[in-house]
C-alpha angles and dihedrals in degrees: 000000000000118000119204097206138348122230132190115220111182117219096231131277109336088001090280092159100050093108093049090049092050098043095038096047091231149102122218141185129203136220089126089164090072095061121211119349114186121229108257093043108139121250090242092055089048089050091051092051091051093047092049094049094045104028092170095053117113119252088248091055092047091049094046095048094044090048094053092047092046094049093048091050100037117016105039107085136194108275095029118128121250133193131190129173150188107226095194093055094028091229118153126197116204119192151144125254109243105177150031120268114280130196105222111162095163097043105040138094116279106313093330100118101161105086140177125189117241138189105217108217099181145004116204133188116202115204 
């Protein structure tokens, strides 16, 4: 199997969503306060949405958040590799992206409405 790229998608603060990722065959990101952002939206438009929602955020925070959202929606592709992990347990999930980004606020892990389907190929525990 040839992977085009490998992406890290963290499972929330403290890896609180690692089980949902594994059991749901997905990865997800948050920013639920922004509502739906369509794939294909420019990075600049995403930045404007972030800055409008959090007007007191630093330029660095706005750029970092907008970049993560933009990449999840526009740069990750079907067939790319993905890794997520739980640092406390040192458990790593390795998989392959299977679908386009979806906005699923009602059917997503805990305020993480931007979802991509994944086939998990391996779970590893490093000791």
